[in-house]
Backbone bond lengths (Angstrom), bond angles and torsions (degrees), N, CA, C in turn:
res aa  C-N    CA-C-N  psi(-1)  N-CA   C-N-CA  omega(-1)  CA-C   N-CA-C  phi
1 M - - - 1.419 - - 1.531 107.63 -
2 A 1.305 113.92 127.14 1.465 119.99 -177.88 1.532 109.56 -82.81
3 E 1.287 113.62 136.25 1.481 118.94 178.51 1.532 109.56 -88.25
4 T 1.317 116.78 129.82 1.440 120.54 177.39 1.537 108.60 -100.87
5 T 1.309 113.78 142.76 1.437 118.85 -179.56 1.526 109.48 -93.14
6 N 1.224 116.35 148.92 1.445 123.33 177.40 1.538 108.60 -79.59
7 P 1.326 119.08 115.38 1.475 119.44 -177.68 1.521 113.21 -63.49
8 A 1.338 117.50 -25.10 1.453 119.98 179.47 1.531 110.84 -71.07
9 A 1.319 116.70 -28.33 1.474 120.40 -179.58 1.516 112.87 -78.67
10 T 1.323 116.94 -23.47 1.470 119.61 -174.99 1.541 113.36 -103.28
11 S 1.288 117.21 -4.12 1.463 120.23 179.59 1.500 111.22 -119.02
12 F 1.313 114.74 155.98 1.451 120.78 177.83 1.508 109.02 -108.84
13 P 1.313 115.44 155.61 1.469 116.86 178.51 1.557 108.88 -72.62
14 A 1.278 114.08 154.65 1.474 119.45 178.53 1.502 109.28 -67.20
15 P 1.324 117.13 144.91 1.486 118.26 178.51 1.512 111.88 -62.93
16 T 1.323 115.06 145.72 1.453 121.61 -179.73 1.518 106.71 -99.37
17 I 1.351 116.37 106.54 1.465 120.89 -179.01 1.547 106.74 -131.48
18 S 1.296 116.31 123.30 1.460 120.11 173.10 1.517 111.61 -97.82
19 L 1.305 116.71 -14.86 1.470 120.56 179.69 1.521 110.25 -86.87
20 P 1.301 118.97 145.19 1.472 120.02 177.02 1.535 110.65 -72.94
21 L 1.299 114.42 157.29 1.470 119.94 178.20 1.514 109.30 -102.85
22 G 1.317 116.09 159.51 1.443 121.78 178.85 1.518 111.35 81.39
23 V 1.295 116.77 -157.38 1.458 123.08 -176.68 1.528 110.96 -64.93
24 E 1.311 116.64 -20.57 1.478 120.18 -179.98 1.508 112.94 -61.14
25 I 1.317 118.64 -25.64 1.486 119.69 179.13 1.511 112.36 -63.70
26 L 1.341 116.60 -26.35 1.471 120.24 178.90 1.533 112.26 -71.58
27 R 1.311 116.29 -14.32 1.466 120.43 -179.53 1.537 111.66 -92.76
28 T 1.327 117.34 1.25 1.448 120.33 178.09 1.529 110.03 -102.67
29 Y 1.321 115.17 164.73 1.467 118.55 177.94 1.530 111.21 -64.81
30 S 1.343 116.51 -37.81 1.443 120.35 -179.57 1.542 109.59 -63.41
31 G 1.306 117.93 -45.36 1.449 120.76 178.23 1.519 112.70 -61.09
32 A 1.334 115.38 -42.82 1.445 119.82 178.98 1.521 111.36 -63.60
33 L 1.339 116.23 -40.62 1.472 119.98 177.70 1.517 112.54 -64.52
34 I 1.338 117.15 -39.13 1.471 119.56 177.24 1.532 110.08 -63.86
35 C 1.318 117.54 -39.57 1.444 120.01 175.43 1.524 112.10 -62.79
36 L 1.319 117.35 -42.24 1.464 121.18 175.14 1.532 111.89 -62.24
37 E 1.316 116.95 -41.10 1.449 121.55 177.94 1.535 110.27 -58.74
38 I 1.324 115.57 -41.90 1.476 119.44 -179.01 1.526 110.14 -68.75
39 V 1.319 117.81 -46.61 1.450 121.44 -176.20 1.530 111.41 -65.46
40 F 1.325 116.24 -52.09 1.491 119.29 -178.33 1.516 111.48 -70.04
41 G 1.333 116.80 -32.44 1.475 119.21 174.80 1.525 111.18 -63.56
42 A 1.323 117.07 -39.33 1.465 121.10 175.59 1.518 111.16 -63.36
43 L 1.325 115.40 -37.74 1.483 118.02 177.75 1.534 112.32 -65.83
44 V 1.311 117.52 -38.24 1.456 121.01 175.71 1.525 108.38 -61.67
45 W 1.307 116.53 -47.14 1.478 122.31 -179.94 1.536 109.32 -58.08
46 I 1.313 118.46 -49.85 1.450 122.32 -177.15 1.548 111.77 -65.63
47 L 1.326 116.57 -41.27 1.464 119.46 -177.63 1.531 110.89 -68.72
48 V 1.312 119.13 -43.44 1.457 118.89 178.07 1.508 111.36 -68.51
49 A 1.323 117.96 -35.65 1.456 119.36 178.95 1.523 113.20 -70.45
50 S 1.331 116.75 -22.15 1.443 119.97 -178.69 1.522 113.39 -81.62
51 T 1.318 117.47 -6.52 1.490 120.25 177.56 1.543 108.10 -96.10
52 N 1.321 115.84 177.63 1.462 120.83 177.15 1.517 112.78 -81.00
53 V 1.322 118.04 5.54 1.452 124.51 -175.75 1.503 110.00 48.65
54 S 1.312 114.11 70.44 1.482 121.08 -171.03 1.534 113.34 -67.87
55 V 1.294 118.10 -28.16 1.453 121.66 177.42 1.528 107.68 -124.40
56 P 1.352 118.00 85.14 1.483 122.29 -170.85 1.517 114.07 -59.45
57 L 1.326 118.22 -32.69 1.467 118.92 -178.76 1.530 110.51 -65.39
58 L 1.314 117.45 -42.81 1.455 120.53 -178.04 1.535 110.21 -78.67
59 Q 1.309 116.51 -50.11 1.440 119.93 -174.04 1.549 112.50 -74.76
60 G 1.319 115.15 -19.31 1.467 118.29 174.57 1.523 111.30 -65.16
61 W 1.328 115.66 -39.12 1.485 119.53 176.45 1.510 111.20 -67.07
62 V 1.345 116.95 -38.10 1.426 121.89 177.66 1.556 110.53 -60.83
63 M 1.310 114.77 -44.20 1.482 120.32 178.15 1.554 111.08 -63.62
64 F 1.360 114.39 -44.50 1.473 118.59 179.60 1.520 110.90 -59.57
65 V 1.316 116.41 -47.67 1.480 120.61 -179.07 1.505 111.34 -63.56
66 S 1.340 116.91 -47.01 1.458 118.53 -176.10 1.516 112.21 -65.10
67 V 1.340 117.83 -40.96 1.483 120.22 178.82 1.522 110.59 -69.69
68 T 1.345 117.94 -44.49 1.465 120.71 -178.49 1.542 110.65 -64.23
69 M 1.299 117.72 -46.12 1.467 119.23 -179.23 1.512 112.18 -70.51
70 F 1.304 117.89 -29.83 1.476 120.86 173.80 1.531 109.93 -61.56
71 I 1.328 116.27 -47.37 1.455 121.02 -179.32 1.545 110.31 -67.08
72 C 1.319 115.75 -45.38 1.484 118.67 -179.09 1.532 112.93 -64.93
73 S 1.334 116.83 -42.93 1.458 119.86 179.42 1.530 111.17 -66.44
74 S 1.360 116.86 -38.17 1.444 119.29 178.27 1.534 110.12 -65.38
75 A 1.328 117.37 -43.73 1.469 121.03 178.42 1.561 110.43 -63.21
76 Y 1.309 115.99 -38.82 1.486 120.28 -179.45 1.525 110.21 -65.85
77 L 1.335 117.27 -41.11 1.440 120.83 178.36 1.518 110.33 -67.09
78 V 1.318 118.58 -42.74 1.452 121.84 179.30 1.505 111.09 -62.81
79 L 1.331 117.10 -35.71 1.460 120.96 177.58 1.553 111.47 -58.80
80 F 1.296 115.74 -39.21 1.481 118.91 179.36 1.541 110.15 -81.45
81 L 1.321 117.29 -37.74 1.465 120.31 179.45 1.530 112.00 -59.60
82 L 1.295 116.24 -42.62 1.459 121.35 -177.74 1.555 112.93 -84.69
83 G 1.327 117.04 -5.03 1.456 121.50 177.90 1.505 114.22 75.21
84 L 1.354 115.30 18.92 1.483 118.94 -178.83 1.528 111.13 -76.77
85 A 1.317 118.55 -17.46 1.450 119.99 178.57 1.522 112.40 -64.15
86 D 1.321 116.46 -27.35 1.477 121.22 -179.70 1.528 109.70 -74.40
87 K 1.296 120.09 -20.08 1.445 122.44 -177.87 1.524 112.56 -90.47
88 I 1.332 118.90 -12.54 1.435 123.99 178.15 1.516 109.59 -102.02
89 N 1.301 117.20 117.39 1.465 121.16 -174.85 1.517 110.60 -83.87
90 T 1.289 115.72 98.15 1.463 122.86 177.59 1.529 109.49 -157.06
91 D 1.286 117.10 170.10 1.441 122.44 175.67 1.519 109.52 -83.83
92 W 1.346 116.45 90.97 1.477 120.65 -174.63 1.525 111.55 -67.96
93 N 1.307 118.72 -24.04 1.444 120.23 177.05 1.544 110.79 -65.32
94 F 1.354 114.84 -42.27 1.454 119.14 176.17 1.524 112.24 -67.69
95 I 1.315 116.88 -43.29 1.483 122.32 177.68 1.516 109.57 -58.47
96 D 1.295 117.40 -43.63 1.484 121.85 -179.82 1.540 110.43 -62.12
97 M 1.325 116.66 -48.14 1.433 119.75 179.39 1.543 111.41 -65.90
98 F 1.301 119.06 -41.44 1.466 120.91 -179.11 1.495 112.40 -68.76
99 Y 1.329 117.54 -40.66 1.471 121.96 179.06 1.548 109.69 -61.98
100 H 1.311 116.17 -46.40 1.468 118.69 -179.38 1.513 112.46 -69.27
101 F 1.328 119.15 -28.14 1.449 122.09 175.35 1.533 109.72 -66.48
102 I 1.318 117.09 -47.85 1.477 120.97 179.32 1.529 109.75 -62.93
103 A 1.325 116.80 -44.05 1.461 120.16 179.39 1.516 110.36 -62.96
104 L 1.324 117.46 -39.33 1.475 121.26 176.83 1.511 111.99 -60.77
105 L 1.322 117.59 -44.24 1.469 120.65 178.21 1.525 110.28 -62.13
106 F 1.301 118.00 -47.29 1.481 122.49 -179.32 1.510 110.70 -60.86
107 Y 1.336 116.86 -49.50 1.458 120.08 -176.79 1.523 112.05 -70.55
108 F 1.307 118.25 -32.00 1.455 118.94 175.94 1.528 111.25 -63.02
109 G 1.334 115.33 -42.42 1.461 119.98 174.73 1.505 111.99 -62.15
110 A 1.310 116.59 -43.37 1.475 120.54 178.89 1.524 110.86 -64.04
111 F 1.312 117.65 -40.08 1.466 121.75 177.37 1.524 109.77 -61.52
112 L 1.330 117.60 -45.97 1.466 120.63 -179.92 1.527 111.34 -62.62
113 L 1.331 117.65 -41.34 1.454 120.21 -179.53 1.529 111.24 -67.57
114 E 1.315 117.10 -42.56 1.458 120.26 178.70 1.525 111.18 -66.70
115 A 1.328 117.33 -35.18 1.442 121.17 175.87 1.543 110.56 -65.83
116 T 1.325 115.86 -35.67 1.463 120.77 178.01 1.526 110.36 -63.30
117 V 1.337 116.03 -43.54 1.438 120.26 179.20 1.534 110.51 -62.78
118 S 1.316 115.90 -43.16 1.473 120.91 -178.46 1.529 111.67 -69.81
119 S 1.318 117.64 -40.54 1.466 119.83 -172.95 1.542 112.65 -84.58
120 S 1.308 117.12 -19.67 1.474 118.09 -178.09 1.533 112.18 -83.76
121 A 1.295 116.04 0.21 1.485 119.32 179.49 1.500 109.43 -80.00
122 G 1.312 115.57 129.40 1.461 121.06 176.34 1.532 106.48 -109.94
123 V 1.288 117.10 151.59 1.466 120.10 -177.48 1.514 108.81 -93.89
124 Y 1.328 116.53 122.71 1.460 124.13 178.22 1.533 108.61 -126.45
125 G 1.265 117.44 101.98 1.477 121.02 -179.42 1.487 110.82 67.13
126 N 1.306 117.79 -125.94 1.436 123.32 -176.74 1.537 111.77 -95.50
127 T 1.310 117.98 1.24 1.467 119.24 -179.34 1.521 109.90 -122.51
128 T 1.283 114.71 159.58 1.465 121.75 172.90 1.522 105.82 -101.92
129 C 1.316 116.57 135.22 1.464 120.32 -170.76 1.530 109.90 -126.74
130 I 1.318 115.77 135.85 1.466 120.17 170.75 1.530 104.03 -115.38
131 Q 1.311 115.90 122.09 1.457 119.76 179.58 1.524 107.02 -104.18
132 K 1.320 116.09 127.68 1.445 120.98 178.43 1.535 107.33 -72.63
133 P 1.336 118.39 145.10 1.471 120.90 -171.75 1.537 111.99 -67.08
134 R 1.320 120.34 -32.25 1.455 120.61 -177.81 1.525 108.41 -120.98
135 G 1.300 115.86 144.96 1.437 120.53 178.27 1.517 111.20 93.66
136 N 1.316 113.63 178.48 1.463 119.25 -176.63 1.542 111.37 -106.04
137 I 1.302 117.80 17.10 1.464 121.53 -177.27 1.535 109.13 -88.99
138 I 1.293 114.95 124.16 1.467 120.84 176.77 1.534 107.88 -119.90
139 T 1.295 116.57 125.85 1.457 121.42 -179.50 1.518 109.16 -104.29
140 F 1.331 116.18 126.00 1.457 121.83 -177.41 1.498 111.27 -100.46
141 M 1.323 115.99 135.71 1.455 122.91 169.87 1.498 108.90 -123.01
142 D 1.335 116.28 137.04 1.449 117.49 174.29 1.510 108.89 -81.33
143 H 1.310 116.87 177.13 1.497 120.90 -177.74 1.509 111.21 -63.04
144 R 1.306 118.06 -35.08 1.472 121.06 179.38 1.522 109.73 -60.62
145 E 1.307 118.24 -50.33 1.477 120.70 179.02 1.508 112.43 -64.17
146 H 1.320 115.67 -37.23 1.482 117.72 177.14 1.525 110.70 -63.91
147 N 1.322 117.34 -40.95 1.453 120.88 179.17 1.541 110.71 -65.96
148 I 1.333 116.25 -37.16 1.465 119.24 176.95 1.524 111.43 -63.72
149 N 1.346 115.30 -40.50 1.469 119.27 177.09 1.519 111.96 -65.28
150 V 1.307 116.89 -36.35 1.456 120.58 176.88 1.532 111.04 -64.25
151 A 1.348 115.10 -43.94 1.472 120.61 177.08 1.526 110.77 -62.40
152 A 1.326 117.41 -41.60 1.463 120.55 176.69 1.523 111.34 -61.69
153 T 1.314 116.43 -37.33 1.478 120.83 178.17 1.502 110.54 -64.26
154 I 1.338 116.86 -44.85 1.459 121.03 179.52 1.530 111.10 -62.08
155 F 1.345 117.52 -46.05 1.449 120.19 179.63 1.512 111.35 -67.56
156 A 1.343 118.99 -33.70 1.454 121.10 175.33 1.527 110.63 -63.67
157 F 1.312 115.82 -37.39 1.499 118.37 176.67 1.514 109.82 -66.20
158 I 1.320 119.04 -42.08 1.464 122.71 179.41 1.529 109.73 -61.71
159 V 1.325 118.35 -43.76 1.463 120.67 178.94 1.530 109.95 -64.64
160 T 1.329 116.81 -40.91 1.455 120.72 176.66 1.529 111.48 -58.52
161 A 1.337 117.03 -43.74 1.460 121.22 177.33 1.515 111.47 -63.10
162 C 1.349 117.28 -40.57 1.490 120.99 178.19 1.504 110.35 -61.70
163 Y 1.363 117.18 -44.18 1.463 120.34 179.08 1.540 109.99 -65.11
164 A 1.307 117.34 -38.01 1.470 119.59 178.43 1.522 110.36 -63.62
165 C 1.330 118.39 -45.78 1.473 121.18 179.41 1.547 110.00 -62.81
166 S 1.326 116.84 -41.26 1.470 120.07 177.94 1.519 112.16 -63.14
167 M 1.349 115.34 -39.98 1.471 119.04 178.19 1.509 111.03 -64.79
168 I 1.310 117.46 -43.10 1.472 120.42 179.96 1.535 110.75 -63.82
169 M 1.309 117.66 -43.21 1.457 120.75 177.51 1.518 110.77 -65.23
170 G 1.339 116.99 -40.07 1.462 120.45 177.23 1.521 111.64 -64.28
171 F 1.343 117.12 -37.67 1.445 121.38 178.14 1.532 110.13 -64.00
172 R 1.313 117.67 -40.55 1.474 121.15 178.66 1.525 111.49 -64.03
173 R 1.348 115.51 -41.48 1.483 119.22 177.21 1.500 111.24 -64.95
174 W 1.317 117.63 -39.96 1.461 122.29 -176.74 1.536 110.66 -68.45
175 R 1.321 117.48 -36.42 1.484 121.29 -178.65 1.489 113.85 -74.74
176 K 1.311 119.07 -17.47 1.478 120.76 -179.77 1.486 112.96 -68.26
């Protein structure tokens, strides 16, 4: 007696992708938002790195998030540009929504921390000063560095808004 195999047990479901593959993804809102996330995320990375990193605990997290999300978003875009997403059997609509949700949480925290660094600066004479709450260590920033931190805060907010829009669009695709 010949044994028959169950075709459902030996095959995988086709991947669920609502986004186009290849260069066509750049013509969608989601593709444009991913490009904006990469560009503005790189600006946050460059701006924070160009300062003396006056509060390493806070700005270290901002650097970690901006570099990590820059790499992850670039890899995510390349996955769709090269058409590799079609070869991996998974629910890409859920992956898209979940990835952008995690990125939104990380970048929202980074935005708040960078805003804290920018807003906690008080003006003393010709320098801008951030005084740590405990200890006798006072870190000085000049106006140039303060302005760079303000610009990094603004771009971090823009990236956070891009990730929020991407997450909302991913959620709509996933629920269909």
